[in-house]
A tleap script that builds the chain and sets N, CA, C and O, in Angstrom:
source leaprc.protein.ff14SB
mol = sequence {
  NMET PRO GLU ASN ILE ASN GLN GLN PRO ALA
  ILE ASN ILE GLU ILE SER GLU GLU THR ALA
  GLU GLY VAL TYR SER ASN LEU ALA ILE ILE
  SER HIE SER ASN SER GLU PHE VAL VAL ASP
  PHE ILE ARG LEU MET PRO ASN VAL PRO LYS
  ALA LYS VAL LYS ALA ARG ILE ILE LEU THR
  PRO GLN HIE ALA LYS ARG LEU LEU TYR ALA
  LEU LYS ASP ASN VAL HIE LYS PHE GLU MET
  GLN PHE GLY LYS ILE GLU GLU PRO GLU HIE
  PRO GLN LEU PRO PRO MET ASN PHE ASN THR
  PRO PRO ALA GLN CALA
}
set mol.1.N position { 0.702 -0.997 -0.128 }
set mol.1.CA position { 0.071 -0.131 0.134 }
set mol.1.C position { 0.648 1.507 0.036 }
set mol.1.O position { 0.859 2.101 1.093 }
set mol.2.N position { 0.851 2.087 -1.070 }
set mol.2.CA position { 1.252 3.328 -1.111 }
set mol.2.C position { 1.414 4.044 0.146 }
set mol.2.O position { 0.277 4.290 0.550 }
set mol.3.N position { 2.345 4.529 1.015 }
set mol.3.CA position { 2.464 5.516 2.065 }
set mol.3.C position { 2.070 6.997 2.033 }
set mol.3.O position { 1.855 7.519 3.127 }
set mol.4.N position { 1.893 8.074 0.443 }
set mol.4.CA position { 1.161 9.010 0.637 }
set mol.4.C position { -0.478 8.683 0.534 }
set mol.4.O position { -0.979 9.614 -0.096 }
set mol.5.N position { -1.006 8.179 0.733 }
set mol.5.CA position { -2.408 7.769 0.167 }
set mol.5.C position { -3.334 9.041 1.165 }
set mol.5.O position { -4.527 9.276 0.969 }
set mol.6.N position { -2.676 9.589 1.990 }
set mol.6.CA position { -3.101 10.469 2.918 }
set mol.6.C position { -2.742 12.034 2.552 }
set mol.6.O position { -3.460 12.996 2.826 }
set mol.7.N position { -1.765 12.071 2.028 }
set mol.7.CA position { -1.076 13.201 1.422 }
set mol.7.C position { -2.008 14.046 0.594 }
set mol.7.O position { -2.907 13.516 -0.058 }
set mol.8.N position { -1.782 15.564 0.607 }
set mol.8.CA position { -2.562 16.316 -0.723 }
set mol.8.C position { -1.279 16.508 -1.244 }
set mol.8.O position { -0.131 16.624 -0.815 }
set mol.9.N position { -2.086 16.497 -2.715 }
set mol.9.CA position { -1.119 16.966 -3.873 }
set mol.9.C position { -0.352 18.518 -3.908 }
set mol.9.O position { -0.868 19.623 -3.739 }
set mol.10.N position { 0.621 18.272 -4.103 }
set mol.10.CA position { 1.669 19.771 -3.904 }
set mol.10.C position { 0.700 21.091 -4.757 }
set mol.10.O position { 0.295 21.004 -5.916 }
set mol.11.N position { 0.578 21.768 -4.221 }
set mol.11.CA position { 0.350 23.183 -5.212 }
set mol.11.C position { 1.572 23.938 -5.230 }
set mol.11.O position { 2.370 24.186 -4.326 }
set mol.12.N position { 1.546 24.364 -6.876 }
set mol.12.CA position { 2.459 24.956 -7.038 }
set mol.12.C position { 2.139 26.577 -7.048 }
set mol.12.O position { 1.249 26.932 -7.821 }
set mol.13.N position { 2.701 27.450 -6.361 }
set mol.13.CA position { 2.076 28.629 -6.289 }
set mol.13.C position { 3.021 29.861 -6.968 }
set mol.13.O position { 4.132 30.003 -6.458 }
set mol.14.N position { 2.802 30.394 -7.630 }
set mol.14.CA position { 3.495 31.266 -8.599 }
set mol.14.C position { 2.911 33.314 -7.774 }
set mol.14.O position { 1.821 33.850 -7.574 }
set mol.15.N position { 4.520 33.796 -7.551 }
set mol.15.CA position { 4.329 35.375 -7.558 }
set mol.15.C position { 5.016 36.121 -8.505 }
set mol.15.O position { 6.142 35.886 -8.943 }
set mol.16.N position { 4.201 37.122 -8.821 }
set mol.16.CA position { 4.798 38.191 -9.719 }
set mol.16.C position { 5.902 39.111 -8.778 }
set mol.16.O position { 5.726 39.519 -7.630 }
set mol.17.N position { 6.721 39.238 -9.382 }
set mol.17.CA position { 7.699 40.568 -8.947 }
set mol.17.C position { 6.823 41.433 -8.199 }
set mol.17.O position { 7.048 41.396 -6.990 }
set mol.18.N position { 6.013 42.102 -8.510 }
set mol.18.CA position { 5.405 43.281 -8.164 }
set mol.18.C position { 4.673 43.183 -6.920 }
set mol.18.O position { 4.679 43.999 -5.998 }
set mol.19.N position { 3.867 41.787 -7.022 }
set mol.19.CA position { 3.366 41.481 -5.701 }
set mol.19.C position { 4.552 40.923 -4.210 }
set mol.19.O position { 4.604 41.082 -2.990 }
set mol.20.N position { 5.292 40.264 -5.231 }
set mol.20.CA position { 6.408 40.101 -4.155 }
set mol.20.C position { 6.931 41.091 -3.340 }
set mol.20.O position { 7.381 40.901 -2.210 }
set mol.21.N position { 6.857 42.349 -4.034 }
set mol.21.CA position { 7.795 43.100 -3.575 }
set mol.21.C position { 6.955 43.910 -2.218 }
set mol.21.O position { 7.475 44.780 -1.520 }
set mol.22.N position { 5.535 43.376 -2.060 }
set mol.22.CA position { 4.797 43.672 -1.385 }
set mol.22.C position { 4.125 44.880 -0.967 }
set mol.22.O position { 4.358 45.898 -1.619 }
set mol.23.N position { 3.283 44.940 0.071 }
set mol.23.CA position { 2.712 47.001 0.401 }
set mol.23.C position { 2.723 46.715 1.767 }
set mol.23.O position { 2.525 45.585 2.214 }
set mol.24.N position { 2.980 47.835 2.531 }
set mol.24.CA position { 3.545 48.247 4.104 }
set mol.24.C position { 2.066 48.805 4.018 }
set mol.24.O position { 1.493 49.341 3.069 }
set mol.25.N position { 1.721 48.584 5.007 }
set mol.25.CA position { 0.272 48.845 6.015 }
set mol.25.C position { 0.383 48.849 7.482 }
set mol.25.O position { 0.953 47.912 8.040 }
set mol.26.N position { -0.110 49.819 8.145 }
set mol.26.CA position { 0.005 49.901 9.413 }
set mol.26.C position { -1.431 50.084 9.658 }
set mol.26.O position { -1.601 50.528 10.794 }
set mol.27.N position { -2.406 49.927 9.085 }
set mol.27.CA position { -4.071 49.501 9.717 }
set mol.27.C position { -4.381 48.811 8.978 }
set mol.27.O position { -3.812 48.773 7.887 }
set mol.28.N position { -5.271 48.104 9.248 }
set mol.28.CA position { -6.253 47.189 8.742 }
set mol.28.C position { -7.413 47.490 9.340 }
set mol.28.O position { -7.514 47.544 10.566 }
set mol.29.N position { -8.619 47.763 8.334 }
set mol.29.CA position { -10.029 47.692 8.921 }
set mol.29.C position { -10.518 46.432 8.273 }
set mol.29.O position { -9.954 46.015 7.261 }
set mol.30.N position { -11.550 45.797 8.811 }
set mol.30.CA position { -12.123 44.509 8.941 }
set mol.30.C position { -14.115 44.786 8.882 }
set mol.30.O position { -15.009 45.276 9.573 }
set mol.31.N position { -13.957 44.223 7.823 }
set mol.31.CA position { -16.067 44.198 7.617 }
set mol.31.C position { -16.412 43.151 7.196 }
set mol.31.O position { -15.582 42.458 6.608 }
set mol.32.N position { -17.731 42.705 7.360 }
set mol.32.CA position { -18.333 41.660 7.077 }
set mol.32.C position { -19.722 42.028 6.874 }
set mol.32.O position { -20.386 42.892 7.446 }
set mol.33.N position { -20.187 40.835 5.526 }
set mol.33.CA position { -21.419 40.379 5.445 }
set mol.33.C position { -21.883 39.321 5.890 }
set mol.33.O position { -21.554 39.293 7.076 }
set mol.34.N position { -22.585 38.225 5.584 }
set mol.34.CA position { -22.763 37.167 6.189 }
set mol.34.C position { -22.412 36.336 4.932 }
set mol.34.O position { -23.091 35.314 4.831 }
set mol.35.N position { -21.607 36.521 4.062 }
set mol.35.CA position { -21.071 35.784 3.027 }
set mol.35.C position { -19.508 35.876 2.717 }
set mol.35.O position { -18.856 34.926 2.283 }
set mol.36.N position { -19.038 37.034 2.971 }
set mol.36.CA position { -17.899 37.230 3.088 }
set mol.36.C position { -16.764 38.295 4.231 }
set mol.36.O position { -17.442 38.948 5.024 }
set mol.37.N position { -15.637 38.455 4.341 }
set mol.37.CA position { -15.000 39.142 5.208 }
set mol.37.C position { -14.247 40.063 4.353 }
set mol.37.O position { -13.582 39.571 3.441 }
set mol.38.N position { -14.260 41.246 4.510 }
set mol.38.CA position { -13.559 42.060 3.613 }
set mol.38.C position { -12.268 42.828 4.744 }
set mol.38.O position { -12.478 43.492 5.759 }
set mol.39.N position { -11.273 42.541 4.277 }
set mol.39.CA position { -9.986 43.004 4.773 }
set mol.39.C position { -9.017 44.519 4.054 }
set mol.39.O position { -8.190 44.428 3.146 }
set mol.40.N position { -9.325 45.506 4.595 }
set mol.40.CA position { -8.837 46.565 3.821 }
set mol.40.C position { -7.260 47.286 4.665 }
set mol.40.O position { -7.350 47.676 5.829 }
set mol.41.N position { -6.186 47.358 4.056 }
set mol.41.CA position { -5.265 47.365 4.117 }
set mol.41.C position { -4.659 48.757 4.128 }
set mol.41.O position { -4.015 48.946 3.096 }
set mol.42.N position { -4.657 49.478 4.704 }
set mol.42.CA position { -4.304 51.250 4.713 }
set mol.42.C position { -2.746 51.668 5.305 }
set mol.42.O position { -2.290 51.145 6.321 }
set mol.43.N position { -2.208 52.415 4.722 }
set mol.43.CA position { -0.783 52.915 5.019 }
set mol.43.C position { -1.260 54.441 5.651 }
set mol.43.O position { -1.324 55.349 4.822 }
set mol.44.N position { -1.573 54.746 6.973 }
set mol.44.CA position { -1.282 55.992 7.621 }
set mol.44.C position { -0.044 56.740 7.753 }
set mol.44.O position { 0.889 56.204 8.351 }
set mol.45.N position { 0.102 58.028 7.226 }
set mol.45.CA position { 1.150 58.560 7.060 }
set mol.45.C position { 1.271 59.665 7.857 }
set mol.45.O position { 0.273 60.383 7.797 }
set mol.46.N position { 2.395 60.177 8.797 }
set mol.46.CA position { 2.155 61.401 9.876 }
set mol.46.C position { 1.872 62.608 9.163 }
set mol.46.O position { 2.394 62.781 8.061 }
set mol.47.N position { 1.181 63.381 9.613 }
set mol.47.CA position { 0.759 65.058 9.064 }
set mol.47.C position { -0.007 64.882 7.981 }
set mol.47.O position { -0.325 65.886 7.343 }
set mol.48.N position { -0.545 63.326 7.469 }
set mol.48.CA position { -0.922 63.414 6.163 }
set mol.48.C position { -2.470 62.944 6.463 }
set mol.48.O position { -2.635 61.739 6.652 }
set mol.49.N position { -3.386 63.641 6.510 }
set mol.49.CA position { -5.224 63.859 7.043 }
set mol.49.C position { -6.007 62.952 5.592 }
set mol.49.O position { -7.184 63.047 5.245 }
set mol.50.N position { -4.983 62.146 4.986 }
set mol.50.CA position { -5.790 61.241 3.835 }
set mol.50.C position { -4.726 60.332 3.807 }
set mol.50.O position { -3.515 60.505 3.667 }
set mol.51.N position { -5.815 58.733 4.061 }
set mol.51.CA position { -5.019 57.538 3.536 }
set mol.51.C position { -5.995 56.911 2.588 }
set mol.51.O position { -7.165 57.203 2.342 }
set mol.52.N position { -5.084 55.821 2.043 }
set mol.52.CA position { -5.814 55.523 1.177 }
set mol.52.C position { -5.779 53.743 1.256 }
set mol.52.O position { -4.900 53.093 1.822 }
set mol.53.N position { -6.640 53.339 0.736 }
set mol.53.CA position { -6.476 51.723 1.217 }
set mol.53.C position { -5.712 51.269 0.028 }
set mol.53.O position { -6.014 51.685 -1.091 }
set mol.54.N position { -4.577 50.299 0.247 }
set mol.54.CA position { -3.720 49.892 -0.770 }
set mol.54.C position { -3.870 48.510 -1.301 }
set mol.54.O position { -3.621 48.129 -2.444 }
set mol.55.N position { -4.428 47.644 -0.038 }
set mol.55.CA position { -5.062 46.289 -0.997 }
set mol.55.C position { -6.291 46.403 -0.157 }
set mol.55.O position { -6.567 47.054 0.851 }
set mol.56.N position { -7.110 45.327 -1.106 }
set mol.56.CA position { -8.010 44.488 -0.194 }
set mol.56.C position { -8.095 43.138 -0.485 }
set mol.56.O position { -7.743 42.500 -1.478 }
set mol.57.N position { -8.562 42.851 0.433 }
set mol.57.CA position { -8.953 41.205 0.406 }
set mol.57.C position { -10.229 40.920 0.770 }
set mol.57.O position { -10.739 41.561 1.688 }
set mol.58.N position { -10.897 39.976 0.145 }
set mol.58.CA position { -12.360 39.276 0.362 }
set mol.58.C position { -12.048 38.059 0.454 }
set mol.58.O position { -11.474 37.423 -0.430 }
set mol.59.N position { -12.555 37.447 2.003 }
set mol.59.CA position { -12.446 36.192 1.934 }
set mol.59.C position { -13.680 35.775 2.773 }
set mol.59.O position { -14.319 36.321 3.673 }
set mol.60.N position { -13.791 34.127 1.869 }
set mol.60.CA position { -14.898 33.437 2.633 }
set mol.60.C position { -14.937 33.439 4.347 }
set mol.60.O position { -13.925 33.407 5.048 }
set mol.61.N position { -16.439 33.486 4.889 }
set mol.61.CA position { -15.883 33.167 6.437 }
set mol.61.C position { -14.978 32.005 6.637 }
set mol.61.O position { -14.019 32.111 7.401 }
set mol.62.N position { -15.277 30.677 5.864 }
set mol.62.CA position { -14.362 29.604 6.762 }
set mol.62.C position { -12.629 30.144 6.304 }
set mol.62.O position { -11.805 29.761 7.135 }
set mol.63.N position { -12.110 30.847 5.279 }
set mol.63.CA position { -10.918 31.596 5.082 }
set mol.63.C position { -10.376 32.389 6.015 }
set mol.63.O position { -9.214 32.472 6.413 }
set mol.64.N position { -11.453 33.022 6.350 }
set mol.64.CA position { -11.215 34.056 7.222 }
set mol.64.C position { -10.658 33.684 8.898 }
set mol.64.O position { -9.808 34.321 9.520 }
set mol.65.N position { -11.494 32.350 9.423 }
set mol.65.CA position { -11.248 31.806 9.971 }
set mol.65.C position { -10.333 31.022 10.173 }
set mol.65.O position { -9.946 30.784 11.318 }
set mol.66.N position { -9.783 30.439 9.055 }
set mol.66.CA position { -8.385 29.867 8.966 }
set mol.66.C position { -7.791 30.857 9.123 }
set mol.66.O position { -7.897 31.008 10.340 }
set mol.67.N position { -6.994 31.995 8.614 }
set mol.67.CA position { -6.180 32.937 8.546 }
set mol.67.C position { -6.426 33.649 9.875 }
set mol.67.O position { -5.356 34.235 10.038 }
set mol.68.N position { -7.088 33.904 10.771 }
set mol.68.CA position { -7.195 33.947 12.323 }
set mol.68.C position { -6.322 32.695 12.957 }
set mol.68.O position { -5.825 33.073 14.018 }
set mol.69.N position { -6.047 31.612 12.714 }
set mol.69.CA position { -5.434 30.590 13.625 }
set mol.69.C position { -4.154 30.633 12.555 }
set mol.69.O position { -3.146 30.139 13.061 }
set mol.70.N position { -4.004 31.012 11.472 }
set mol.70.CA position { -2.674 31.138 10.885 }
set mol.70.C position { -1.982 32.080 11.550 }
set mol.70.O position { -0.800 31.895 11.840 }
set mol.71.N position { -2.637 33.199 11.868 }
set mol.71.CA position { -1.757 34.522 12.445 }
set mol.71.C position { -1.445 34.441 13.643 }
set mol.71.O position { -0.442 35.006 14.080 }
set mol.72.N position { -2.538 33.467 14.650 }
set mol.72.CA position { -2.591 33.585 16.046 }
set mol.72.C position { -0.921 32.435 16.254 }
set mol.72.O position { -0.194 32.652 17.224 }
set mol.73.N position { -0.573 31.365 15.282 }
set mol.73.CA position { -0.101 30.194 15.162 }
set mol.73.C position { 1.249 30.922 15.208 }
set mol.73.O position { 2.034 30.877 16.155 }
set mol.74.N position { 1.459 31.769 13.771 }
set mol.74.CA position { 2.894 32.530 13.379 }
set mol.74.C position { 3.297 33.808 14.431 }
set mol.74.O position { 4.448 34.243 14.445 }
set mol.75.N position { 2.295 34.332 15.257 }
set mol.75.CA position { 2.287 35.507 16.229 }
set mol.75.C position { 3.008 34.743 17.564 }
set mol.75.O position { 3.961 35.184 18.207 }
set mol.76.N position { 2.277 33.472 17.795 }
set mol.76.CA position { 3.248 32.408 18.790 }
set mol.76.C position { 4.584 32.131 18.410 }
set mol.76.O position { 5.490 32.528 19.142 }
set mol.77.N position { 4.833 31.517 17.387 }
set mol.77.CA position { 5.986 31.068 16.649 }
set mol.77.C position { 6.953 32.474 16.876 }
set mol.77.O position { 7.942 32.462 17.610 }
set mol.78.N position { 6.544 33.554 16.200 }
set mol.78.CA position { 7.593 34.477 16.568 }
set mol.78.C position { 7.951 35.487 18.161 }
set mol.78.O position { 8.932 36.106 18.575 }
set mol.79.N position { 6.804 35.259 18.589 }
set mol.79.CA position { 7.194 35.479 20.068 }
set mol.79.C position { 8.167 34.327 20.591 }
set mol.79.O position { 9.174 34.603 21.244 }
set mol.80.N position { 7.863 33.222 20.317 }
set mol.80.CA position { 9.005 32.051 20.900 }
set mol.80.C position { 10.279 32.454 20.506 }
set mol.80.O position { 11.139 32.360 21.382 }
set mol.81.N position { 10.732 33.008 19.082 }
set mol.81.CA position { 11.934 33.261 18.630 }
set mol.81.C position { 12.688 34.204 19.514 }
set mol.81.O position { 13.765 34.068 20.093 }
set mol.82.N position { 11.619 35.450 19.450 }
set mol.82.CA position { 12.073 36.523 19.184 }
set mol.82.C position { 11.667 37.365 20.586 }
set mol.82.O position { 12.316 38.354 20.927 }
set mol.83.N position { 10.635 36.912 21.283 }
set mol.83.CA position { 10.569 38.054 22.640 }
set mol.83.C position { 8.944 38.439 22.404 }
set mol.83.O position { 8.486 38.649 21.280 }
set mol.84.N position { 8.108 38.502 23.698 }
set mol.84.CA position { 7.015 38.829 23.450 }
set mol.84.C position { 6.479 40.325 22.835 }
set mol.84.O position { 6.638 41.301 23.567 }
set mol.85.N position { 5.956 40.485 21.732 }
set mol.85.CA position { 5.685 41.541 21.185 }
set mol.85.C position { 4.839 42.356 22.025 }
set mol.85.O position { 3.717 41.982 22.366 }
set mol.86.N position { 5.276 43.310 22.323 }
set mol.86.CA position { 4.841 44.720 23.453 }
set mol.86.C position { 3.718 45.445 22.707 }
set mol.86.O position { 4.213 46.134 21.815 }
set mol.87.N position { 2.575 45.524 22.744 }
set mol.87.CA position { 1.523 46.437 22.482 }
set mol.87.C position { 0.944 48.085 23.738 }
set mol.87.O position { 0.775 47.841 24.933 }
set mol.88.N position { 0.841 48.800 23.478 }
set mol.88.CA position { 1.163 49.893 24.383 }
set mol.88.C position { -0.426 50.028 24.741 }
set mol.88.O position { -1.371 50.050 23.953 }
set mol.89.N position { -0.437 50.127 26.420 }
set mol.89.CA position { -1.566 50.014 26.995 }
set mol.89.C position { -2.895 50.678 26.611 }
set mol.89.O position { -3.992 50.139 26.754 }
set mol.90.N position { -2.645 52.134 26.014 }
set mol.90.CA position { -3.621 52.605 25.302 }
set mol.90.C position { -3.330 53.077 24.081 }
set mol.90.O position { -2.862 54.204 23.920 }
set mol.91.N position { -3.613 52.153 22.991 }
set mol.91.CA position { -3.355 52.788 21.773 }
set mol.91.C position { -4.252 53.672 21.071 }
set mol.91.O position { -5.460 53.719 21.305 }
set mol.92.N position { -3.720 54.297 20.301 }
set mol.92.CA position { -4.422 55.739 19.649 }
set mol.92.C position { -4.356 55.244 18.321 }
set mol.92.O position { -3.446 54.835 17.600 }
set mol.93.N position { -5.923 55.441 18.173 }
set mol.93.CA position { -6.611 54.749 16.795 }
set mol.93.C position { -6.890 55.934 16.271 }
set mol.93.O position { -7.503 56.856 16.809 }
set mol.94.N position { -6.230 55.872 14.751 }
set mol.94.CA position { -7.043 57.010 14.327 }
set mol.94.C position { -8.207 57.401 14.307 }
set mol.94.O position { -8.883 56.637 14.996 }
set mol.95.N position { -8.974 58.429 13.750 }
set mol.95.CA position { -9.975 59.065 13.761 }
set mol.95.C position { -10.658 58.040 12.065 }
set mol.95.O position { -10.261 57.860 10.914 }
set mol.96.N position { -11.750 57.670 12.848 }
set mol.96.CA position { -12.468 56.761 11.255 }
set mol.96.C position { -13.495 57.782 10.622 }
set mol.96.O position { -14.632 57.531 11.019 }
set mol.97.N position { -13.456 58.533 10.019 }
set mol.97.CA position { -14.262 59.505 9.281 }
set mol.97.C position { -14.644 58.982 7.343 }
set mol.97.O position { -14.257 59.187 6.193 }
set mol.98.N position { -15.614 58.248 8.113 }
set mol.98.CA position { -15.914 57.578 6.218 }
set mol.98.C position { -17.076 58.478 5.339 }
set mol.98.O position { -17.667 58.060 4.343 }
set mol.99.N position { -17.246 59.814 5.966 }
set mol.99.CA position { -18.306 60.926 5.016 }
set mol.99.C position { -19.542 60.053 5.197 }
set mol.99.O position { -20.210 59.851 4.183 }
set mol.100.N position { -20.021 59.398 6.573 }
set mol.100.CA position { -21.600 58.803 6.427 }
set mol.100.C position { -22.151 59.659 7.514 }
set mol.100.O position { -21.607 60.366 8.362 }
set mol.101.N position { -23.482 59.364 7.217 }
set mol.101.CA position { -24.121 60.183 8.478 }
set mol.101.C position { -24.268 59.651 9.815 }
set mol.101.O position { -24.348 58.423 9.851 }
set mol.102.N position { -24.331 60.324 11.047 }
set mol.102.CA position { -24.073 59.816 11.594 }
set mol.102.C position { -25.303 58.421 12.108 }
set mol.102.O position { -26.389 58.840 11.709 }
set mol.103.N position { -25.464 57.424 12.595 }
set mol.103.CA position { -26.104 56.470 13.166 }
set mol.103.C position { -27.466 57.301 14.166 }
set mol.103.O position { -27.232 58.124 15.051 }
set mol.104.N position { -28.736 56.881 13.790 }
set mol.104.CA position { -29.528 57.041 14.826 }
set mol.104.C position { -30.508 55.868 14.854 }
set mol.104.O position { -30.758 54.990 14.028 }
set mol.105.N position { -31.052 56.182 16.259 }
set mol.105.CA position { -31.426 54.783 16.883 }
set mol.105.C position { -33.102 55.135 16.653 }
set mol.105.O position { -33.957 54.316 16.992 }
savepdb mol mol.pdb
quit
C-alpha cells in the first residue's frame, strides 16, 4: 500500500515580482457580511490627513477563520523566537471618518 495515500497533492504557487515586493500597511479595517469578510489594508502617514486603501482582500468566512488561526500560530512562533510583542496600554486609534451620516436609533 502506498505511504502517501493521505497526503494532499502539492500546489505550485507563483508570485509576480510586483506582488513579491509587498505593500506596507499600518492599519487594517475589517468588515463583513453574511457571506464574506473584507480586509482593507491602509498606510497612514504622519501629518497627512488622508490615507488610501493599498490592498483589499475578500475572504469567505471559513478562510477568514483559517487566517485567524494561522496568524495566531505565527505570532506565537514569532514570540517564542524573538520575545513578546509589546502593545501600548492605550493605543491611539486614528479617527474613522467615512463621510457617512451619523447613526440614529
